[in-house]
C-alpha positions in Angstrom: -2.0 -52.3 -33.7 -5.9 -51.4 -32.9 -8.6 -53.2 -34.8 -12.5 -52.9 -34.4 -14.6 -55.8 -35.4 -18.2 -55.8 -35.8 -20.0 -59.0 -35.5 -23.6 -60.0 -36.0 -25.0 -62.5 -33.4 -27.2 -65.4 -34.1 -29.6 -67.0 -31.5 -29.4 -64.4 -28.9 -31.3 -61.3 -28.0 -28.4 -59.0 -28.7 -28.3 -58.2 -32.5 -24.6 -57.4 -32.8 -21.1 -57.1 -30.9 -18.5 -54.3 -31.3 -15.2 -55.3 -30.3 -12.0 -53.5 -30.0 -9.0 -55.3 -29.9 -5.3 -54.3 -29.6 -2.0 -56.4 -29.4 -4.2 -59.4 -28.7 -6.1 -57.8 -25.9 -9.5 -56.9 -26.0 -9.9 -53.1 -25.2 -13.5 -52.5 -25.6 -16.7 -54.2 -25.8 -20.3 -52.9 -26.9 -23.1 -55.3 -27.2 -26.5 -53.7 -29.2 -29.7 -55.1 -27.9 -29.9 -57.8 -25.2 -30.1 -57.6 -21.3 -28.5 -54.5 -20.7 -27.0 -55.3 -17.2 -25.8 -58.8 -18.2 -24.2 -57.6 -21.3 -22.5 -54.5 -19.9 -21.1 -57.3 -17.2 -19.6 -59.5 -19.7 -18.2 -56.5 -21.4 -16.7 -55.2 -18.5 -15.1 -58.5 -17.3 -13.7 -59.5 -20.9 -12.2 -55.9 -21.3 -8.6 -56.2 -20.7 -8.3 -59.9 -21.3 -6.1 -61.7 -24.0 -8.3 -62.9 -26.8 -7.6 -66.7 -26.0 -8.7 -66.3 -22.5 -11.9 -64.5 -23.1 -12.6 -67.5 -25.9 -11.5 -70.3 -23.3 -14.1 -68.8 -20.6 -16.8 -67.8 -22.5 -17.3 -70.4 -25.4 -20.1 -73.0 -25.4 -22.2 -71.1 -22.7 -25.8 -71.2 -23.1 -28.9 -69.1 -22.2 -31.8 -70.9 -20.9 -32.8 -73.5 -23.5 -31.0 -71.6 -26.4 -27.9 -73.3 -27.8 -25.9 -70.3 -27.3 -25.6 -66.8 -25.2 -24.3 -63.5 -25.7 -20.9 -64.6 -24.2 -20.5 -67.5 -26.3 -21.5 -65.3 -29.3 -18.4 -63.0 -28.1 -16.2 -66.1 -28.1 -17.5 -66.7 -31.8 -16.6 -63.3 -32.8 -13.1 -63.4 -31.3 -12.6 -66.9 -32.7 -13.6 -65.6 -36.2 -11.3 -62.8 -35.6 -8.3 -65.0 -34.9 -8.9 -67.4 -37.9 -9.2 -64.4 -40.3 -5.8 -62.7 -39.1 -4.3 -66.1 -39.4 
């Protein structure tokens, strides 16, 4: 089953993340705003990965002195998705 979620970020330069998921695998990621090269890189690396692996690798990463980062927000968006599916 294909799902598409939109997550409004908190505490980062990016404003929103649009994530496509199919069969527990991330199939597409688009960051709205943020550092273009970095967010494109994160999206390219995480696409094709299982949801839990993305969460495990990205959860808790910080950007400078901020308590979160765009990758961390992606992990939080996926955690919220998993919780809602349960």
